[in-house]
C-alpha positions, 0 to 999 in steps of 0.5 A: 463473473469468474468461474469458481468451480473446482474443475475450472480452477484446478484443471485435469492438466494440473501437475499431481504434485500441485493439485494434491495440495490445492485439492486438500486446501479446497476441501479444508482437509487440514489433517492431510494438508499439514504434512504437505506443508513441511517444506518452505514454499509449498504453501504458495504453489500455483496452478500453472494456468489458473494461478490458483494457490492453496489460499485461493482454493481454501477461500473460493470453495466456501462460495459466495454469500449475499448481503441484503438489508445488512443481513448476510446469507449463504448461497452454498449449502450449510455444509460449508464449515467456515471455521474449518476454512479459517483453520486451513487459511491460518495454517497456510499463512503460518507455513509462509503462504503469500497474501497478495499472490494474484491468479489468472483473474488478477485476484488475490486471495483477499480479493476472492474473499471480498467478492464472495463476502466471506468477511472472516476469511477476508480479515484473515488475509488483511491481518496476514498482509499487515504482518508481512508488510510490517516485517518487510518494513523492518527488514528494509531498514536492516543493515548487516554489521561488520564483524569485529573478529580478527582474521585469524579467528575467521580463518579458523571458523572457515576451516571448521565450516568447511569441514562441517559443510563437507560432512553435511554434503556427504550426509546429503549424498547418502540416503541413509542419513536423510529424513524420510519424506512424504511418499509423493514429493510435492513441487516447491514454490519457485520464484520463476513460476510458470504462471505469470501475473496478469498485472505486470506493469511496474510502479513509477519511481520518484526519480523516473517521475521527476525526469518525465515530461508532463502534460496538462490536458482535459482535467488531467496531469499525465506523464509521458507514459500516460500515467495519471499524476493527478486528475480533476475527479480528485477535486471532491476528495481534496474538498473533503481534505480542506474541510477536515483540515480547516472547517470552522477555523478562523481565516489567517491560518499558516498552511504548508502543502507538499506537492502542487500538481494541478493546484487543486487543493492549493486553490481551496487553501487560498480561498481560506485567506491564509496568513502564510501559504507555502508550497513545495514542488519538485517537478521542473515542468510543474514549476514551469507551468506555474510560471508561464501558464495563464491558467495558473494563478500561483506565480509571482503575482500571487507571491507578491500579494502576500501580507508580508514578504515570503508569506506566499511562496512556492519552494522549488525542489524535493521536500527532503531538501526543502523542509529541513531549511524550513525547520532551520528558519523556525517555520510553524504551521497550523495545517500541513498537507502531503501529496507527492507522486512516485514516492514509496510509503517509507518517505511518507512515514519519514515525513510524519514521524520526523518532520510533522511534529516539529513543523506543526504548531500547537492545535495544528492539523495534518493531512495526506493523500494516501493512494497506497493500494487504492486500486485493490480493496484488500491492499488498501485495507492492509496498508491503512492498518500499517499506516495506523500502527506507524501513526500510533507509534508517532504519537497519534490517537486515531479515529476512523470515519469512512466516506463515500467516493463518487465512482461515476465515470471511474468504473472502467479502465480506459473509459470515462475519466480514465480515457487517455490514462494508462491505468486506474490508480483508484477503484474503491467506492469509499475512503477512510479519514483519520482524526487523531491527536499527538502528545509527548513527541516534541517539546511542545505541550500538545499537537493535534493532527488530522490525517486524511487517507483516500 
């Protein structure tokens, strides 16, 4: 267990300008803390060796609570004022504190709150993370507009700006024109911090994944960097997905699956005897595996066994290139599943907002494998809420069900199921499933959507 004492997290070697903020956050001294947060960046300063931020300090100092028989009790004395801690955390977020900064234990503030069973503070972190991710999503789609102002006006404006800038520079050089600041200058947060996150591995991009060599071995599909693309332990998750998509429905459904991988879910789809089963797969080595491996039963013979020409087919290429063609052909499906690798959330969002409404027939079901943040509970909860908001905007009413994930063999990095895999991409013992209905998003009267996130 991490050492959560103030002596361990804010050592004597910590610069005074940083320790002052951390200590006031630790003791939930909001009145003394607020003046120190007046300059952007101060809310996210980090202790150089432990990576402690004011958020970490404010949450960690509350101590742990134990949960037994659905009752929660505090280990620390009753003198800890959770409302005071919430007020400090709230003020830090208002002042620009970073919700997912990690410390030397590779914990975000939300991770600390979850470990200590401080639910109110955990929810504060999730809410802040959701707001931040929604804002980043908006900024990511922002494009600066070209100015229509004529060059002469631009020149005039530039002349005025130069004068104003000169006056500002002169004022800054003259102490008499400067606002009085705190007696002790507090070090601002620096993007090039002395503290380095212990988790420095970069995310695999879609382009890099499509160029990578893949290996099918020991119930795993990994790339040439040993990143796990798909693994056999996901079978139970896939079974839950298929059950949610098709359970109780008659045979002969029309199915579209985006991302073949190891063929786990497509094998389950095939068992339901669909009348139409289309698969989109982009990686050339996966496609080669389908064509040449005796272990794969989704090649030409499978396509030839279709009840009608083209009813069973694997489309080679990125879904962004293939799916528009399916739309042009007028294809409609009763069940759609989405599970790609290396793509960011914006691509999933584009799929369920722009394509699912047009591809899903009345009464149809949609599901997807959502691994966003699945290696960290707070990130998973943040991205789940973000997805929920975007799905609602797309016209889906969401109902949540939480299902258990069997973590046997998945507990430790590099061991058990993770042997030979670079990094665990799943650490959670539960997943959420979403059931929703859509309306008024296409010219069809009603579409029903089921959304499964693991």
